[in-house]
N, CA, C and O atoms as CSV, one atom per row, in Angstrom:
chain,resi,resn,atom,element,x,y,z
A,1,MET,N,N,0.753,-1.352,-0.114
A,1,MET,CA,C,-0.222,0.006,-0.051
A,1,MET,C,C,0.601,0.777,-0.106
A,1,MET,O,O,1.573,0.752,0.648
A,2,THR,N,N,0.318,2.131,-1.504
A,2,THR,CA,C,1.521,3.149,-0.740
A,2,THR,C,C,1.130,4.896,-0.244
A,2,THR,O,O,0.085,4.998,0.398
A,3,ALA,N,N,1.464,5.462,-0.360
A,3,ALA,CA,C,0.528,6.698,0.501
A,3,ALA,C,C,-0.517,6.996,-0.575
A,3,ALA,O,O,-1.543,7.411,-0.036
A,4,THR,N,N,-0.604,6.940,-1.709
A,4,THR,CA,C,-1.370,8.051,-2.259
A,4,THR,C,C,-2.409,6.870,-2.090
A,4,THR,O,O,-3.349,7.310,-1.429
A,5,THR,N,N,-2.686,5.082,-2.543
A,5,THR,CA,C,-3.901,4.828,-2.256
A,5,THR,C,C,-4.032,4.421,-1.417
A,5,THR,O,O,-4.901,3.561,-1.280
A,6,ASN,N,N,-3.035,4.920,-0.138
A,6,ASN,CA,C,-4.164,5.090,1.289
A,6,ASN,C,C,-5.078,6.311,1.184
A,6,ASN,O,O,-6.292,6.431,1.350
A,7,GLU,N,N,-4.310,7.006,0.923
A,7,GLU,CA,C,-4.902,8.373,1.024
A,7,GLU,C,C,-6.603,7.979,-0.232
A,7,GLU,O,O,-7.665,8.262,0.322
A,8,TRP,N,N,-6.655,7.749,-0.822
A,8,TRP,CA,C,-7.383,7.578,-1.674
A,8,TRP,C,C,-8.885,6.670,-1.403
A,8,TRP,O,O,-9.964,6.852,-1.967
A,9,ILE,N,N,-8.568,5.743,-0.443
A,9,ILE,CA,C,-8.917,5.025,0.036
A,9,ILE,C,C,-9.246,5.803,0.996
A,9,ILE,O,O,-10.473,5.702,0.960
A,10,GLU,N,N,-8.929,6.739,2.102
A,10,GLU,CA,C,-9.651,7.891,2.799
A,10,GLU,C,C,-10.756,8.884,2.491
A,10,GLU,O,O,-11.659,9.298,3.219
A,11,GLN,N,N,-10.357,9.259,0.798
A,11,GLN,CA,C,-11.041,10.127,0.445
A,11,GLN,C,C,-12.585,9.619,-0.087
A,11,GLN,O,O,-13.600,10.315,-0.068
A,12,PHE,N,N,-12.515,8.733,-0.387
A,12,PHE,CA,C,-13.794,8.018,-1.179
A,12,PHE,C,C,-14.041,6.885,-0.590
A,12,PHE,O,O,-14.731,6.180,-1.325
A,13,GLY,N,N,-13.601,6.009,1.163
A,13,GLY,CA,C,-14.117,5.451,1.287
A,13,GLY,C,C,-14.119,3.434,1.088
A,13,GLY,O,O,-14.666,2.660,1.874
A,14,ALA,N,N,-13.740,3.245,0.471
A,14,ALA,CA,C,-13.783,1.905,-0.611
A,14,ALA,C,C,-12.113,1.367,-1.020
A,14,ALA,O,O,-11.251,2.056,-1.567
A,15,GLN,N,N,-12.016,0.196,-0.648
A,15,GLN,CA,C,-10.430,0.399,-1.069
A,15,GLN,C,C,-10.340,-0.292,-2.625
A,15,GLN,O,O,-9.456,-1.137,-2.767
A,16,ASN,N,N,-11.166,0.004,-3.750
A,16,ASN,CA,C,-11.108,0.311,-4.920
A,16,ASN,C,C,-11.889,0.924,-5.313
A,16,ASN,O,O,-12.961,1.282,-4.825
A,17,GLU,N,N,-11.180,1.210,-6.740
A,17,GLU,CA,C,-12.463,1.273,-7.992
A,17,GLU,C,C,-14.040,0.470,-7.828
A,17,GLU,O,O,-15.070,0.642,-7.176
A,18,VAL,N,N,-13.592,-0.352,-8.695
A,18,VAL,CA,C,-15.180,-0.341,-7.906
A,18,VAL,C,C,-15.395,-0.750,-6.685
A,18,VAL,O,O,-16.563,-0.365,-6.741
A,19,GLU,N,N,-15.340,-1.071,-5.906
A,19,GLU,CA,C,-15.877,-1.155,-4.128
A,19,GLU,C,C,-16.641,0.722,-4.339
A,19,GLU,O,O,-17.648,1.412,-4.175
A,20,TYR,N,N,-15.818,0.720,-4.611
A,20,TYR,CA,C,-16.510,2.631,-4.816
A,20,TYR,C,C,-17.576,2.521,-5.540
A,20,TYR,O,O,-18.631,2.373,-4.923
A,21,LEU,N,N,-17.622,2.563,-7.117
A,21,LEU,CA,C,-18.323,2.620,-7.360
A,21,LEU,C,C,-19.604,1.245,-7.514
A,21,LEU,O,O,-20.401,1.406,-8.438
A,22,GLU,N,N,-19.683,0.665,-7.121
A,22,GLU,CA,C,-20.597,-0.422,-6.954
A,22,GLU,C,C,-21.250,-0.122,-5.424
A,22,GLU,O,O,-22.136,-0.921,-5.121
A,23,GLY,N,N,-20.937,0.922,-4.407
A,23,GLY,CA,C,-21.193,1.523,-3.261
A,23,GLY,C,C,-21.695,2.323,-3.378
A,23,GLY,O,O,-22.165,2.729,-2.315
A,24,THR,N,N,-21.972,3.051,-4.420
A,24,THR,CA,C,-22.720,4.582,-4.886
A,24,THR,C,C,-23.137,4.305,-6.098
A,24,THR,O,O,-22.772,5.228,-6.826
A,25,ASP,N,N,-23.807,3.381,-6.786
A,25,ASP,CA,C,-24.765,3.336,-6.879
A,25,ASP,C,C,-24.719,3.626,-8.711
A,25,ASP,O,O,-25.662,4.068,-9.367
A,26,GLN,N,N,-23.401,3.249,-9.232
A,26,GLN,CA,C,-22.812,3.837,-10.061
A,26,GLN,C,C,-21.802,2.624,-11.170
A,26,GLN,O,O,-21.197,3.136,-12.112
A,27,LEU,N,N,-21.702,1.090,-10.964
A,27,LEU,CA,C,-21.366,0.427,-11.802
A,27,LEU,C,C,-22.779,-0.327,-12.263
A,27,LEU,O,O,-23.749,0.263,-11.787
A,28,LYS,N,N,-23.041,-1.172,-12.853
A,28,LYS,CA,C,-23.946,-1.641,-14.180
A,28,LYS,C,C,-24.122,-2.667,-14.816
A,28,LYS,O,O,-23.785,-2.487,-15.986
A,29,MET,N,N,-24.509,-3.731,-14.616
A,29,MET,CA,C,-23.659,-4.599,-15.598
A,29,MET,C,C,-24.658,-4.419,-17.257
A,29,MET,O,O,-25.644,-3.684,-17.310
A,30,VAL,N,N,-24.213,-5.137,-18.336
A,30,VAL,CA,C,-25.065,-4.109,-19.586
A,30,VAL,C,C,-25.110,-5.148,-19.896
A,30,VAL,O,O,-24.451,-5.993,-19.291
A,31,ALA,N,N,-26.082,-5.542,-21.191
A,31,ALA,CA,C,-26.687,-6.989,-21.692
A,31,ALA,C,C,-25.456,-6.596,-22.767
A,31,ALA,O,O,-25.245,-5.604,-23.464
A,32,ASN,N,N,-24.530,-8.259,-22.493
A,32,ASN,CA,C,-24.370,-8.515,-24.104
A,32,ASN,C,C,-24.816,-8.306,-25.223
A,32,ASN,O,O,-25.401,-9.309,-25.634
A,33,ILE,N,N,-24.829,-7.129,-26.228
A,33,ILE,CA,C,-25.927,-7.527,-27.184
A,33,ILE,C,C,-25.082,-7.633,-28.700
A,33,ILE,O,O,-24.082,-6.923,-28.803
A,34,ASN,N,N,-25.357,-8.255,-29.533
A,34,ASN,CA,C,-24.515,-8.627,-30.411
A,34,ASN,C,C,-25.310,-8.550,-32.022
A,34,ASN,O,O,-25.558,-9.663,-32.485
A,35,ILE,N,N,-25.677,-7.476,-32.804
A,35,ILE,CA,C,-26.168,-6.426,-33.831
A,35,ILE,C,C,-24.782,-6.468,-34.642
A,35,ILE,O,O,-23.599,-6.169,-34.481
A,36,PRO,N,N,-25.406,-6.872,-35.350
A,36,PRO,CA,C,-24.262,-6.607,-36.853
A,36,PRO,C,C,-24.927,-4.966,-37.315
A,36,PRO,O,O,-26.093,-4.570,-37.313
A,37,LEU,N,N,-23.919,-4.414,-37.610
A,37,LEU,CA,C,-24.221,-2.486,-38.177
A,37,LEU,C,C,-23.898,-2.479,-39.204
A,37,LEU,O,O,-23.283,-3.410,-39.725
A,38,ALA,N,N,-24.230,-1.415,-39.780
A,38,ALA,CA,C,-23.884,-1.132,-41.173
A,38,ALA,C,C,-22.421,-0.732,-41.096
A,38,ALA,O,O,-21.979,-0.266,-40.046
A,39,SER,N,N,-21.596,-0.908,-42.244
A,39,SER,CA,C,-20.150,-0.281,-42.774
A,39,SER,C,C,-20.565,1.073,-42.606
A,39,SER,O,O,-21.704,1.465,-42.860
A,40,ASP,N,N,-19.353,2.006,-42.045
A,40,ASP,CA,C,-19.997,3.079,-43.002
A,40,ASP,C,C,-19.278,3.293,-44.162
A,40,ASP,O,O,-18.186,2.790,-44.425
A,41,SER,N,N,-20.103,4.268,-45.046
A,41,SER,CA,C,-20.317,4.900,-45.990
A,41,SER,C,C,-18.775,5.514,-46.338
A,41,SER,O,O,-18.259,5.885,-45.284
A,42,THR,N,N,-17.858,5.737,-47.545
A,42,THR,CA,C,-16.905,6.194,-47.771
A,42,THR,C,C,-17.105,8.242,-47.283
A,42,THR,O,O,-16.406,9.156,-46.846
A,43,ASP,N,N,-18.126,8.066,-47.612
A,43,ASP,CA,C,-18.467,10.037,-46.418
A,43,ASP,C,C,-18.409,10.418,-45.206
A,43,ASP,O,O,-18.163,11.429,-44.547
A,44,ILE,N,N,-18.847,8.790,-45.011
A,44,ILE,CA,C,-18.774,8.733,-43.056
A,44,ILE,C,C,-16.791,8.300,-42.447
A,44,ILE,O,O,-16.019,8.751,-41.601
A,45,ALA,N,N,-16.753,7.126,-43.583
A,45,ALA,CA,C,-15.554,6.843,-43.219
A,45,ALA,C,C,-14.219,8.661,-43.017
A,45,ALA,O,O,-13.616,9.140,-42.056
A,46,LEU,N,N,-14.291,8.889,-43.858
A,46,LEU,CA,C,-13.304,10.572,-44.412
A,46,LEU,C,C,-13.872,11.499,-43.308
A,46,LEU,O,O,-13.072,12.390,-43.022
A,47,ILE,N,N,-14.989,11.537,-42.633
A,47,ILE,CA,C,-15.555,12.431,-41.754
A,47,ILE,C,C,-14.662,11.705,-40.621
A,47,ILE,O,O,-13.440,11.819,-40.533
A,48,ARG,N,N,-15.464,10.962,-39.793
A,48,ARG,CA,C,-14.573,9.920,-39.172
A,48,ARG,C,C,-12.832,9.724,-38.342
A,48,ARG,O,O,-12.449,9.762,-37.172
A,49,SER,N,N,-12.221,9.534,-39.539
A,49,SER,CA,C,-10.663,9.404,-40.027
A,49,SER,C,C,-9.950,11.422,-39.138
A,49,SER,O,O,-9.388,11.835,-38.124
A,50,GLN,N,N,-10.590,12.008,-40.578
A,50,GLN,CA,C,-10.483,14.141,-40.739
A,50,GLN,C,C,-10.697,13.878,-39.238
A,50,GLN,O,O,-9.578,13.630,-38.789
A,51,CYS,N,N,-11.988,13.790,-37.843
A,51,CYS,CA,C,-12.645,14.214,-37.158
A,51,CYS,C,C,-11.316,14.172,-36.058
A,51,CYS,O,O,-10.637,15.070,-35.561
A,52,GLY,N,N,-11.289,12.510,-35.919
A,52,GLY,CA,C,-10.354,11.753,-35.036
A,52,GLY,C,C,-9.218,12.596,-35.346
A,52,GLY,O,O,-9.204,13.590,-34.620
A,53,THR,N,N,-8.200,12.540,-36.227
A,53,THR,CA,C,-7.054,13.353,-36.406
A,53,THR,C,C,-6.748,14.384,-35.418
A,53,THR,O,O,-5.935,14.493,-34.500
A,54,LEU,N,N,-7.963,15.329,-36.073
A,54,LEU,CA,C,-8.194,16.453,-34.969
A,54,LEU,C,C,-8.287,16.898,-34.206
A,54,LEU,O,O,-8.018,18.045,-33.850
A,55,VAL,N,N,-9.002,15.475,-33.433
A,55,VAL,CA,C,-9.333,16.239,-32.141
A,55,VAL,C,C,-8.049,15.184,-31.209
A,55,VAL,O,O,-7.877,15.443,-30.018
A,56,LYS,N,N,-7.198,13.995,-31.895
A,56,LYS,CA,C,-6.452,13.260,-31.017
A,56,LYS,C,C,-5.245,15.460,-31.156
A,56,LYS,O,O,-5.508,16.494,-30.541
A,57,ASP,N,N,-4.490,15.283,-31.844
A,57,ASP,CA,C,-4.057,16.071,-32.536
A,57,ASP,C,C,-4.263,17.696,-31.322
A,57,ASP,O,O,-3.459,18.413,-30.726
A,58,THR,N,N,-5.805,17.660,-31.451
A,58,THR,CA,C,-5.758,18.895,-30.959
A,58,THR,C,C,-5.966,19.263,-28.937
A,58,THR,O,O,-6.092,20.387,-28.451
A,59,SER,N,N,-5.935,17.757,-28.054
A,59,SER,CA,C,-5.779,17.011,-27.432
A,59,SER,C,C,-4.589,17.409,-26.856
A,59,SER,O,O,-4.229,18.093,-25.898
A,60,TRP,N,N,-4.045,16.697,-27.833
A,60,TRP,CA,C,-2.350,17.002,-27.439
A,60,TRP,C,C,-1.998,18.103,-26.825
A,60,TRP,O,O,-1.538,18.152,-25.684
A,61,GLN,N,N,-2.316,19.573,-27.988
A,61,GLN,CA,C,-2.066,20.554,-27.930
A,61,GLN,C,C,-2.162,21.314,-26.521
A,61,GLN,O,O,-1.362,22.048,-25.940
A,62,MET,N,N,-4.083,20.633,-26.033
A,62,MET,CA,C,-4.354,21.278,-25.134
A,62,MET,C,C,-3.474,20.726,-23.436
A,62,MET,O,O,-3.260,21.193,-22.317
A,63,VAL,N,N,-3.275,19.758,-24.039
A,63,VAL,CA,C,-2.595,19.251,-22.402
A,63,VAL,C,C,-1.179,19.917,-22.124
A,63,VAL,O,O,-0.709,19.944,-20.986
A,64,PHE,N,N,-0.470,20.497,-23.319
A,64,PHE,CA,C,0.369,21.317,-22.709
A,64,PHE,C,C,0.047,22.443,-23.177
A,64,PHE,O,O,0.643,22.721,-24.218
A,65,ALA,N,N,-1.131,23.690,-22.567
A,65,ALA,CA,C,-1.460,24.751,-23.225
A,65,ALA,C,C,-1.054,25.507,-22.031
A,65,ALA,O,O,-1.401,25.162,-20.901
A,66,LYS,N,N,-0.161,26.760,-22.324
A,66,LYS,CA,C,0.189,27.045,-21.408
A,66,LYS,C,C,-0.569,28.245,-20.297
A,66,LYS,O,O,-0.200,29.010,-19.406
A,67,ASP,N,N,-1.714,27.893,-20.917
A,67,ASP,CA,C,-2.444,29.067,-19.764
A,67,ASP,C,C,-4.265,28.118,-19.945
A,67,ASP,O,O,-4.441,27.141,-20.674
A,68,GLU,N,N,-5.212,28.695,-19.179
A,68,GLU,CA,C,-6.888,28.513,-19.907
A,68,GLU,C,C,-7.144,29.471,-20.134
A,68,GLU,O,O,-8.168,29.926,-19.624
A,69,ALA,N,N,-6.403,30.231,-20.957
A,69,ALA,CA,C,-6.517,31.201,-22.273
A,69,ALA,C,C,-6.616,29.613,-23.540
A,69,ALA,O,O,-7.271,28.652,-23.943
A,70,GLU,N,N,-5.077,30.602,-23.652
A,70,GLU,CA,C,-4.926,29.690,-24.833
A,70,GLU,C,C,-5.920,27.862,-24.830
A,70,GLU,O,O,-6.511,27.395,-25.803
A,71,PHE,N,N,-5.842,27.449,-23.954
A,71,PHE,CA,C,-6.821,26.421,-23.577
A,71,PHE,C,C,-7.944,26.188,-24.461
A,71,PHE,O,O,-8.186,25.197,-25.150
A,72,ASN,N,N,-8.784,27.593,-24.283
A,72,ASN,CA,C,-9.982,27.810,-24.697
A,72,ASN,C,C,-10.355,27.836,-25.611
A,72,ASN,O,O,-11.503,27.594,-25.981
A,73,SER,N,N,-8.598,28.432,-26.750
A,73,SER,CA,C,-9.070,28.925,-27.797
A,73,SER,C,C,-8.839,27.684,-28.645
A,73,SER,O,O,-9.256,27.244,-29.716
A,74,LEU,N,N,-7.899,27.276,-27.592
A,74,LEU,CA,C,-7.206,25.132,-29.097
A,74,LEU,C,C,-9.146,24.686,-28.739
A,74,LEU,O,O,-9.866,24.559,-29.729
A,75,TRP,N,N,-9.608,24.546,-27.693
A,75,TRP,CA,C,-10.682,23.762,-27.633
A,75,TRP,C,C,-11.973,24.806,-28.823
A,75,TRP,O,O,-12.692,24.154,-29.579
A,76,GLU,N,N,-12.086,26.534,-28.804
A,76,GLU,CA,C,-12.803,26.674,-30.024
A,76,GLU,C,C,-12.477,26.421,-30.848
A,76,GLU,O,O,-13.337,25.724,-31.386
A,77,ASN,N,N,-11.479,26.551,-31.570
A,77,ASN,CA,C,-10.825,26.525,-32.789
A,77,ASN,C,C,-11.209,24.805,-33.410
A,77,ASN,O,O,-11.582,24.358,-34.495
A,78,MET,N,N,-10.791,24.044,-31.700
A,78,MET,CA,C,-10.958,22.245,-33.008
A,78,MET,C,C,-13.225,22.521,-32.800
A,78,MET,O,O,-14.035,22.000,-33.567
A,79,CYS,N,N,-13.501,23.200,-31.897
A,79,CYS,CA,C,-15.108,23.027,-32.748
A,79,CYS,C,C,-15.242,23.415,-33.087
A,79,CYS,O,O,-16.217,22.916,-33.649
A,80,THR,N,N,-15.059,24.628,-33.623
A,80,THR,CA,C,-15.204,25.237,-34.968
A,80,THR,C,C,-15.029,24.178,-36.696
A,80,THR,O,O,-15.831,24.059,-37.622
A,81,GLN,N,N,-13.653,23.599,-36.500
A,81,GLN,CA,C,-13.248,22.943,-37.109
A,81,GLN,C,C,-14.040,22.150,-38.348
A,81,GLN,O,O,-14.193,22.188,-39.569
A,82,LEU,N,N,-14.675,20.949,-36.425
A,82,LEU,CA,C,-15.097,19.912,-36.350
A,82,LEU,C,C,-16.626,20.687,-36.954
A,82,LEU,O,O,-17.475,20.041,-37.569
A,83,GLU,N,N,-16.683,21.324,-36.818
A,83,GLU,CA,C,-18.389,21.394,-37.398
A,83,GLU,C,C,-18.331,21.740,-39.236
A,83,GLU,O,O,-19.070,21.525,-40.197
A,84,GLY,N,N,-17.124,22.324,-39.021
A,84,GLY,CA,C,-16.798,22.492,-41.361
A,84,GLY,C,C,-16.259,21.264,-41.832
A,84,GLY,O,O,-16.171,21.024,-43.037
A,85,LEU,N,N,-15.735,20.131,-40.559
A,85,LEU,CA,C,-15.140,18.620,-41.369
A,85,LEU,C,C,-16.777,17.843,-40.978
A,85,LEU,O,O,-16.593,16.682,-41.344
A,86,GLY,N,N,-18.093,17.921,-40.482
A,86,GLY,CA,C,-19.202,17.545,-40.138
A,86,GLY,C,C,-19.479,16.491,-39.508
A,86,GLY,O,O,-20.298,15.575,-39.576
A,87,TRP,N,N,-18.502,16.852,-38.785
A,87,TRP,CA,C,-18.581,16.471,-36.923
A,87,TRP,C,C,-20.889,16.024,-36.619
A,87,TRP,O,O,-21.462,14.952,-36.425
A,88,SER,N,N,-21.426,17.448,-36.737
A,88,SER,CA,C,-22.660,16.543,-36.631
A,88,SER,C,C,-23.317,15.829,-37.559
A,88,SER,O,O,-24.317,15.254,-37.127
A,89,THR,N,N,-23.065,15.677,-38.738
A,89,THR,CA,C,-23.454,14.794,-39.530
A,89,THR,C,C,-22.731,13.432,-39.415
A,89,THR,O,O,-22.691,12.662,-40.375
A,90,LEU,N,N,-22.222,13.178,-38.353
A,90,LEU,CA,C,-21.419,12.530,-37.508
A,90,LEU,C,C,-22.001,11.670,-36.330
A,90,LEU,O,O,-22.403,10.509,-36.405
A,91,THR,N,N,-21.958,12.511,-35.191
A,91,THR,CA,C,-22.764,12.459,-34.640
A,91,THR,C,C,-24.308,12.070,-34.746
A,91,THR,O,O,-24.839,11.312,-33.935
A,92,GLU,N,N,-24.970,12.648,-35.802
A,92,GLU,CA,C,-26.210,12.476,-35.913
A,92,GLU,C,C,-26.624,10.783,-36.886
A,92,GLU,O,O,-27.659,10.117,-36.907
A,93,TYR,N,N,-25.093,10.560,-37.671
A,93,TYR,CA,C,-25.490,9.019,-37.784
A,93,TYR,C,C,-24.993,7.847,-36.687
A,93,TYR,O,O,-25.679,6.828,-36.767
A,94,ASP,N,N,-23.899,7.801,-35.649
A,94,ASP,CA,C,-24.046,7.338,-35.176
A,94,ASP,C,C,-25.057,7.007,-33.731
A,94,ASP,O,O,-25.205,6.009,-33.027
A,95,THR,N,N,-25.481,8.020,-33.722
A,95,THR,CA,C,-26.838,8.237,-32.680
A,95,THR,C,C,-27.736,7.636,-33.477
A,95,THR,O,O,-28.507,7.059,-32.710
A,96,GLU,N,N,-28.006,7.482,-34.380
A,96,GLU,CA,C,-29.251,6.475,-35.317
A,96,GLU,C,C,-28.768,4.816,-35.106
A,96,GLU,O,O,-29.376,3.914,-34.530
A,97,LYS,N,N,-27.402,4.791,-35.820
A,97,LYS,CA,C,-26.763,3.761,-35.710
A,97,LYS,C,C,-26.621,3.284,-34.884
A,97,LYS,O,O,-26.456,2.118,-35.242
A,98,TYR,N,N,-26.519,3.350,-33.395
A,98,TYR,CA,C,-26.180,2.753,-32.177
A,98,TYR,C,C,-27.325,2.535,-31.481
A,98,TYR,O,O,-27.457,2.029,-30.366
A,99,GLN,N,N,-28.123,2.949,-32.213
A,99,GLN,CA,C,-29.805,3.553,-31.768
A,99,GLN,C,C,-30.556,1.998,-30.797
A,99,GLN,O,O,-30.863,1.777,-29.626
A,100,ALA,N,N,-30.580,1.309,-31.948
A,100,ALA,CA,C,-30.300,-0.525,-31.514
A,100,ALA,C,C,-30.061,-1.329,-31.153
A,100,ALA,O,O,-30.758,-2.343,-31.168
A,101,ILE,N,N,-28.428,-1.157,-30.435
A,101,ILE,CA,C,-27.796,-1.262,-29.214
A,101,ILE,C,C,-28.395,-1.042,-27.691
A,101,ILE,O,O,-28.240,-1.483,-26.552
A,102,VAL,N,N,-29.280,0.051,-28.504
A,102,VAL,CA,C,-29.467,0.487,-26.682
A,102,VAL,C,C,-30.456,0.458,-26.335
A,102,VAL,O,O,-30.667,0.635,-25.135
A,103,ASP,N,N,-31.458,0.234,-27.190
A,103,ASP,CA,C,-33.122,-0.573,-27.201
A,103,ASP,C,C,-32.895,-1.797,-27.062
A,103,ASP,O,O,-33.783,-2.371,-26.431
A,104,ALA,N,N,-31.976,-2.497,-27.431
A,104,ALA,CA,C,-32.006,-4.234,-27.342
A,104,ALA,C,C,-31.621,-4.438,-25.368
A,104,ALA,O,O,-32.086,-5.191,-24.512
A,105,ARG,N,N,-30.728,-3.507,-25.341
A,105,ARG,CA,C,-30.162,-3.340,-23.906
A,105,ARG,C,C,-31.326,-2.927,-22.856
A,105,ARG,O,O,-31.104,-2.995,-21.647
A,106,ILE,N,N,-32.214,-2.622,-23.218
A,106,ILE,CA,C,-33.125,-1.816,-22.201
A,106,ILE,C,C,-34.207,-3.192,-22.062
A,106,ILE,O,O,-34.389,-3.756,-20.983
A,107,ALA,N,N,-34.944,-3.654,-23.470
A,107,ALA,CA,C,-34.934,-4.702,-23.823
A,107,ALA,C,C,-34.488,-5.565,-22.808
A,107,ALA,O,O,-35.218,-5.488,-21.821
A,108,ALA,N,N,-33.625,-6.301,-22.695
A,108,ALA,CA,C,-32.773,-7.268,-22.098
A,108,ALA,C,C,-32.466,-7.109,-20.910
A,108,ALA,O,O,-32.042,-8.138,-20.383
A,109,ALA,N,N,-32.528,-5.848,-19.997
A,109,ALA,CA,C,-32.672,-5.800,-18.837
A,109,ALA,C,C,-34.756,-5.660,-18.098
A,109,ALA,O,O,-34.975,-6.013,-16.939
A,110,GLU,N,N,-35.809,-5.187,-18.906
A,110,GLU,CA,C,-36.674,-5.627,-18.247
A,110,GLU,C,C,-37.123,-6.784,-17.718
A,110,GLU,O,O,-38.150,-6.795,-17.039
């Protein structure tokens, strides 16, 4: 046991993360649903790739931002660029695509 571990136990009143999440009713079983989903179209794959690259690159810049102002500037610039790349189209597509899994998990839990 390290000093950090002991501090964590004292702070959260649990021996580990799982015990903490179970004790605070934040850990739930999720049904394993195996539903084949449609493959991305070429357009969606391109949007996903471009957005992914932008998020990864900008995230690293944000980690090393010299201050909160630079962090916020990077964030705003990233959000603007994401919208230009079709982020809203991607999130709408993924929301619709994965709704079948969400519905199946809800049905399995009933």
